[in-house]
Wavefront OBJ file of the C-alpha trace (Angstrom):
o trace
v -10.710 12.067 -23.459
v -12.847 11.099 -20.470
v -13.525 7.375 -20.151
v -16.917 7.291 -18.431
v -16.511 3.535 -17.998
v -12.870 3.733 -16.924
v -11.448 1.063 -14.656
v -11.833 1.005 -10.896
v -8.960 0.148 -8.607
v -8.489 0.259 -4.872
v -5.882 2.251 -2.980
v -4.506 1.204 0.399
v -2.952 4.111 2.277
v -0.566 2.661 4.854
v 0.456 4.847 7.791
v 2.231 4.250 11.106
v 0.146 2.231 13.548
v 0.327 1.945 17.342
v 3.289 -0.496 17.175
v 5.310 1.764 14.826
v 8.711 2.506 16.378
v 9.122 6.288 16.312
v 12.455 7.498 14.978
v 13.088 4.256 13.058
v 13.077 4.365 9.245
v 10.270 2.570 7.406
v 12.622 -0.058 5.970
v 14.183 -0.634 9.417
v 10.920 -1.202 11.311
v 10.960 -4.583 13.114
v 8.252 -6.113 10.886
v 9.204 -4.419 7.615
v 10.011 -7.682 5.786
v 6.605 -9.122 6.765
v 5.047 -6.188 4.924
v 7.392 -6.594 1.933
v 6.617 -10.308 1.695
v 2.871 -9.609 1.744
v 3.306 -7.018 -1.023
v 5.296 -9.596 -3.040
v 2.439 -12.099 -2.651
v -0.041 -9.524 -4.003
v 2.277 -8.819 -6.916
v 2.708 -12.536 -7.681
v -1.099 -12.907 -7.711
v -1.308 -10.112 -10.299
v -3.222 -7.759 -8.001
v -0.697 -4.940 -7.644
v -0.767 -1.990 -10.029
v 1.675 0.241 -8.100
v 3.053 0.004 -4.578
v 5.723 1.694 -2.525
v 6.678 3.965 0.334
v 6.254 7.716 0.480
v 9.493 9.647 0.058
v 10.909 12.850 1.491
v 13.816 12.773 -0.987
v 14.022 10.751 -4.205
v 16.589 7.993 -4.589
v 14.940 4.705 -3.635
v 16.645 3.165 -0.599
v 19.410 5.772 -0.997
v 16.814 8.546 -0.722
v 14.915 9.566 2.381
v 11.853 7.455 3.131
v 8.840 9.083 4.752
v 6.551 7.216 7.141
v 3.934 5.129 5.324
v 3.142 4.347 1.722
v 0.385 3.285 -0.627
v -0.649 0.431 -2.858
v -2.945 0.624 -5.874
v -4.409 -2.815 -6.450
v -7.158 -4.780 -8.165
v -10.010 -6.478 -6.335
v -13.293 -8.029 -7.409
v -15.345 -5.828 -5.072
v -15.256 -3.634 -1.978
v -15.294 -6.573 0.462
v -12.304 -8.213 -1.219
v -10.462 -4.881 -1.261
v -10.936 -4.423 2.486
v -9.782 -8.007 3.071
v -6.649 -7.483 0.950
v -5.841 -4.229 2.725
v -6.320 -5.607 6.213
v -4.725 -9.048 5.757
v -1.288 -7.421 5.626
v 0.407 -8.945 8.703
v 1.774 -5.546 9.716
v -1.751 -4.123 9.736
v -2.906 -7.079 11.831
v -0.016 -6.602 14.274
v -0.563 -2.846 14.585
v 2.694 -1.706 12.989
v 0.694 -0.124 10.160
v -2.757 1.353 9.890
v -4.530 1.100 6.543
v -7.283 3.056 4.872
v -8.706 1.545 1.675
v -10.465 3.708 -0.902
v -11.976 2.948 -4.298
v -10.374 4.808 -7.217
v -12.112 5.416 -10.554
v -9.793 6.195 -13.499
v -11.580 8.301 -16.137
v -8.260 9.725 -17.385
v -5.728 7.167 -18.617
v -3.784 6.129 -21.692
l 1 2 3 4 5 6 7 8 9 10 11 12 13 14 15 16 17 18 19 20 21 22 23 24 25 26 27 28 29 30 31 32 33 34 35 36 37 38 39 40 41 42 43 44 45 46 47 48 49 50 51 52 53 54 55 56 57 58 59 60 61 62 63 64 65 66 67 68 69 70 71 72 73 74 75 76 77 78 79 80 81 82 83 84 85 86 87 88 89 90 91 92 93 94 95 96 97 98 99 100 101 102 103 104 105 106 107 108 109
């Protein structure tokens, strides 16, 4: 069934920025824990729906991480969504770039 009034979320697509260290795994980047801590803060505030890195091979940290990741999160409006996406300290430092898009969910359970 199509939910014409389905929920709206926001998606932050994180990709390597100008300070990304080429050849270094995502979880070994110099500022990786700054990013993780920011993601934990969003989760603790109840804003995170799903978040994680892209993968080349499944297996969590034993798999093969790709560069970048994404976060699906809640925000009151577009302005708050942009603020949440860009307040990540690794976006501010240039380790990551971010693109935030609004996501409508007409198909869900």
